[in-house]
C-alpha positions, 0 to 999 in steps of 0.5 A: 500500500502507498503510505501517507508520506509517499503520497505527499511526496508524489503529489509534491513532485506532481506540482513540480512538473509544470506540464511538458517542461519537466523539473524534478523536485526532491523536498516535499516539505516546501509545500504546505497545501495540495490541490484537491484534484491531485489528492483525488488522483492519488486516491484513484487506482492506476487504471482509474487515472489512466482511463480518465486521462485524455492524453492516454486514450490509446494506452487505455484502449490497449489495456482494456483490449487485453484485460490488463486494466484489471491488473492496473486496478489491482492492489499490486504496486506498479510504476507505469511509463505511459506513452501519450496518444500523439507519440503512438503512430496510428499504424502501430496502434492499429497493429497492436489493437488487431493483435491477440491479447498475449501480444499486446500484453508482452509487446506493449503493456508489460514493456512500459510497466515495472513493479515497485516504485521508481520516481524521477528525482533531481538527484537521480543517477542513470539506471536500467529498468527491467520491465514486466516482460524482462526487457531492459530500458535506460531510465534517467532524470530526463527520459525513459528509453530515450523518450523525454517526459511529458509529466512525472511522478503522477501518484495513484493508490497502487502505483506511480505513473510517468507520461512519456513523449514516445513509445518504447520499441519492442525487440524480441530476444534471440530465443523469442525471435526464432519463432519469427524467422522467415526463410530459415525454416530448417533452423526454426523447426529444429529448435522448436522441436525441443521447446518445452513449457514450465511453470514460472513459480515466481511470477505465478500467484500461489493458491492453497495446498490441495492434497499436499500439492501446491496450487496456483490461482494464476499460473504463468507458463514460460517456454525454454529450450534445454537442448539448445542450452546444452548444445550452444551452451547459452541462454538465448533469453538472457536479457542481461547479456549481449550476443551475436547469433548466426542464423543460417538460411535454408540454403546455408543449412542444406549445404552444411547438412550435405557436408556434415552428414556423410561424417556420421554414417553409422551401421546398426551393428559393429564388430570390433577388436576390444583391446582390453579383452583382446577379442572381437566384440559386438557394439550397437548404437545406444542412448539413455532413455531418461524416462525409463532410465535405461539404455535403448537402441537407436536407429542409425539413420536417426542418430546420423541426422541428429548429430548432423543438425547438432553440429550445424547449430553448435557454433552459431552464438558468440558472446560480446564478453569475449573481445575477439567476437566484437567485430561480429557485433559490428565493433571493429573489423576481422582479418583472415588471421583473426579468430572468434570463440563460440559459446560452445567453447570452439576456437574458430578461424576464417571468421571474416567470411561470416561478414562476407556471407551476411545477408541481413542484420536484425537488432534484438533486445539482447544482441543481434542476428546475422542471417547468413547464406553459408556456414564458412567455419572450417570443418576441422574446427567444427564437425570433423576434428583431428583425432589425437591419441597420445597413449596406447591405453584405453579408459575403463571405469576411469582408469587407464588400461594398457592396449599393448602387447608384450609390454608391462609398463609405460612411462610418460616423459615430460621434457621442458621446452627450455631444455630443447632450446638450440637443438633444432636438428632434433625437430628438423623433420617435423612439419609446421602443422605438428608444432601446434600439437607437439608444442601446445601454448597451454603447456611447457613440456614436450610429452611422449610415452616410452617403454624400455627393455626392462618393461618388455616381457623378455628382453629379446621380445618385440614390443607392440603398441596398439592405439585405440582410435576413438570417435573416428568419423566416416571420413578420409584421414591422413594418418601420422605417427610421431616417434621420438629418439633417445637423444631428446633426453639423452643427447649423447645416446648412441644413434639407433634406427627404428624398423617399424610396421603398422597395421590398421584394424577396422570394420567395413560397411558390411560389419566385417573386421579388416586388417590393413597394412599401412600405408595402404597400397603404398610403394617402396620409397627412400624412407619406406623400404621392404625387409630383405626377401619379403613381399612389398605388401609388408612395408617397413618404416626406417626412422631417421636416427636422432630425429623426431620422425613424423611417419606418414602412413598415407590416407585412409577412408573409414566407411563407418562412423565410430563417434560416441560408440564403444567401438573403435578401430585401432592402429598397431605399431610393431618392430620388424627386427628380432632382438634374440641376438645382442648384435641386433639389440645394439644395432636397432632401437628396441625402446619405443617412444611415441609422441602420438598418433594423429588422424588429420582430416583430408581437408585439413591436411590439404590446407597445410599442404597448399 
């Protein structure tokens, strides 16, 4: 309820207004008498004062059309910023009047009203008002949302009113705007599929308990989309933040779908070599049914379609909080070397092409949209990343399980970058592309795994590494293995070459296990040689002693997708020399040191090659 002192204060401020020329006042004690009409207005409700004001006939008509007049007549305390008739264009007034009640309430009534008391004062600082529809408005001593006052601090028994010379324009937020998209039906239908309604307890009016359950006299339902929050990792309704959202039109969506979809070509059943069990096992596509709380089988085509769409929308939103993203919001420019960061956590280059493919820009209440006719981010930074396997181990119940043969223990070595300074010859055979992985900016160490003869079953045994290649897509990769010489940590160590062979275990489109010698179909070269007297089908790689070697195993196309499955192909790496004689043990490097297996998507490999 409005107090007597508050009423006196509001009336005093009213007397200060002087019509359209606004002068705020702060000390009602200077006034010893109050006009009868002002006191009468203070005793009326907001609705009674609005409906009798000849400057607010349009406001009153809209309030009555959507039944918001009842709220303005209720004991609930509001502050109203009411546009006078002349500030509402006939076209806008007629549009609203022809709209349904929900539209009028959200876009007009709630857009100019907030709860609680917000008087205009002489000492007032600039503030932000959050109106009933959760939109933000600048509120100053001279204006509301940039519109000057016609009158201020008009008191009512259930609130306060300011009349303004302008109608605050309503903007949808990014989530609300999805329902209004045109020419972007693919994106629109995908997001709307996961809309859900929930009871807004804070906005609803609590009723009595019935059979132990809370009831509500006035239930307010709101809409949310938790799937989009989990994919984009953003709240598109957040009015306190500013975002740029890329909106692919149907052409852009269809083009992206055609590129991404082949990477997720699943087969219903997949037999694969389980490196922990050392046997072939079967895998099926399963997902967790939250309602039944159990795993259920998923149709392969449905999963392929779902992951394709998920990858299209995953990198569409960019926050203003990251300064790299400001050019997407119209602040500054982007060059071909600049990067941006999506809310899903992706680091994306080639961002300047987004500006080149923008066909429309629309302002939203919490940012802006860029309608684009092409999704131009590079595939290896979005849906088809490089697969990197640093160790021949598999995670089982949170623990590392060795996937090696004749090896009892692995050791991880972390060599400080500082200790490698000035020893460029060690890495003279490492292509530039691999520097980002071998010398990451997030680390101070060059890392690799190793096994020495003490950890091999029998000092004359030939250790074999098996690398599980998890999350491989149905695409073409260029396969590399990086081997490390003893000289990285022991500069004076004796130079000994590796003699290595590689096999790939994989599943074909007919669910048959295959074993392929890599490089597939390669011929003998100066670096890839054959063992004396053996067939060229069993190729051996001879590493350059004393160097970090990047072994190029050529391209391989996987016909089936493993992403998200228990199944995986695996790369087997083994010595071709026996160590039964001490002469061989002295001549060849028996220890195996590996800095990782790298499956580089063909597009990314070609990008570096060119």
